[in-house]
C-alpha positions as CSV (number, residue, x, y, z in Angstrom):
1,M,183.7,-46.6,-45.7
2,N,185.5,-47.7,-48.5
3,K,188.1,-46.0,-51.3
4,E,185.5,-45.4,-53.3
5,Q,182.8,-44.3,-50.9
6,M,186.0,-41.6,-49.6
7,I,186.6,-40.3,-53.0
8,K,183.2,-40.0,-53.9
9,L,182.8,-37.9,-50.5
10,A,185.6,-35.7,-50.8
11,V,184.6,-34.4,-54.3
12,S,181.2,-34.5,-53.5
13,Q,181.6,-32.0,-50.2
14,L,184.7,-30.1,-51.6
15,F,183.4,-29.7,-55.1
16,E,180.0,-28.8,-54.6
17,D,179.3,-28.3,-51.6
18,G,182.9,-26.0,-50.3
19,K,182.7,-28.6,-47.1
20,L,186.0,-28.1,-46.1
21,D,186.0,-29.9,-43.3
22,V,185.9,-32.9,-45.1
23,V,189.5,-32.3,-45.6
24,E,190.7,-33.7,-42.2
25,K,188.8,-36.8,-42.7
26,V,189.7,-37.9,-46.5
27,F,193.3,-37.0,-46.5
28,A,196.4,-37.3,-44.6
29,M,198.4,-34.8,-43.1
30,N,201.3,-35.3,-45.7
31,Y,199.4,-35.0,-48.5
32,V,201.0,-34.6,-51.5
33,A,199.5,-34.1,-55.5
34,H,202.4,-34.1,-58.2
35,A,200.3,-32.1,-61.1
36,G,203.3,-32.6,-63.6
37,A,206.4,-31.2,-62.7
38,R,204.9,-29.2,-59.6
39,E,204.5,-30.5,-56.3
40,Y,201.5,-29.6,-53.5
41,K,201.5,-29.9,-50.1
42,G,199.6,-30.1,-46.8
43,H,195.5,-29.5,-45.9
44,V,196.3,-25.7,-46.3
45,F,196.5,-26.0,-49.9
46,I,194.0,-28.0,-50.6
47,K,191.7,-25.9,-49.2
48,T,193.2,-22.8,-50.6
49,F,193.1,-24.8,-53.8
50,F,188.5,-25.4,-53.1
51,K,187.8,-22.2,-52.1
52,Q,190.2,-20.9,-55.6
53,L,188.2,-23.3,-57.9
54,R,184.6,-22.4,-55.8
55,S,185.0,-18.9,-56.3
56,A,186.4,-19.0,-60.1
57,F,183.0,-21.6,-60.8
58,S,180.2,-20.3,-59.6
59,D,178.4,-23.7,-60.8
60,I,180.2,-26.2,-59.9
61,K,179.0,-29.6,-60.4
62,V,180.5,-33.8,-61.2
63,V,179.0,-34.1,-64.0
64,K,181.0,-38.0,-63.8
65,I,183.0,-40.0,-61.7
66,E,184.4,-43.0,-63.4
67,F,186.7,-45.7,-61.1
68,L,189.5,-47.7,-63.8
69,N,191.5,-49.9,-61.7
70,E,192.1,-50.7,-58.2
71,S,194.7,-52.7,-55.7
72,S,195.6,-52.9,-51.9
73,N,196.2,-49.0,-51.4
74,T,195.8,-47.0,-54.6
75,I,192.5,-46.1,-56.9
76,T,192.8,-44.7,-60.8
77,W,189.9,-43.0,-61.3
78,Q,189.1,-40.2,-63.2
79,R,186.1,-37.1,-63.0
80,T,184.1,-35.2,-65.5
81,L,182.9,-31.3,-64.1
82,S,181.8,-28.3,-65.8
83,G,181.2,-25.6,-64.5
84,K,180.9,-21.2,-65.5
85,N,183.6,-19.9,-65.4
86,C,182.7,-16.4,-63.2
87,K,186.0,-15.1,-61.8
88,N,189.3,-14.6,-63.6
89,I,191.7,-18.4,-63.0
90,K,195.5,-18.1,-62.7
91,R,195.4,-15.4,-64.7
92,I,193.5,-16.2,-68.0
93,P,190.1,-14.3,-67.5
94,A,187.4,-14.8,-66.8
95,S,184.8,-16.2,-70.0
96,G,181.2,-16.2,-68.6
97,K,180.9,-19.3,-70.6
98,K,180.2,-22.8,-69.3
99,I,183.5,-24.9,-69.2
100,K,183.5,-28.6,-68.8
101,W,186.6,-30.9,-68.4
102,T,188.5,-33.7,-67.6
103,E,190.6,-35.2,-64.3
104,M,192.4,-37.9,-63.9
105,I,193.5,-39.0,-60.7
106,V,195.5,-42.1,-59.5
107,S,195.3,-41.7,-55.1
108,H,197.5,-43.6,-53.7
109,F,196.3,-44.0,-49.6
110,E,198.3,-44.5,-46.0
111,N,195.7,-45.6,-43.0
112,E,192.9,-45.2,-44.4
113,K,193.4,-41.4,-45.5
114,I,194.4,-40.1,-49.7
115,S,198.3,-39.8,-48.7
116,E,199.1,-39.3,-52.5
117,E,198.2,-37.9,-56.2
118,W,199.2,-37.9,-59.7
119,I,196.8,-35.2,-61.1
120,V,196.5,-34.5,-65.5
121,S,193.4,-31.9,-66.1
122,E,192.1,-30.2,-68.7
123,L,190.9,-27.1,-66.8
124,M,193.8,-24.9,-68.1
125,G,193.4,-25.9,-72.1
126,E,189.5,-25.9,-71.5
127,L,190.2,-22.0,-70.0
128,L,192.5,-20.8,-72.9
129,L,189.9,-22.7,-75.8
130,K,187.0,-20.1,-73.9
131,A,189.1,-17.5,-72.9
132,P,187.7,-13.8,-74.6
133,T,190.2,-12.5,-77.1
134,K,191.0,-9.0,-77.5
135,K,189.9,-7.2,-80.9
């Protein structure tokens, strides 16, 4: 399986199917995700994150995956996702509305697994735009 196929497998199984067993197949044990100034590490983080995301979005779907650049150990790509926001996420009240957002990811591979990623996401901004307002 090549790197693009591995990413597509992980995205479809984690986002749409909720199959967490793919984590061990695709991500290195010492996985690190960089999101802004924060770092998140390991398989436990990945599984917890996807459980929370799938809980907050009842019908999350992958709208599009686009691979932008590839070198021997790194792929730059973006994904567009959508889903109905049915539960609070990160203290932002559920809107009950369909949310669509894009994420830019740089995935670095070591020993044929994703070992490190840099992620920029529009999710929080889109959630805030759709959040219910107090009257």
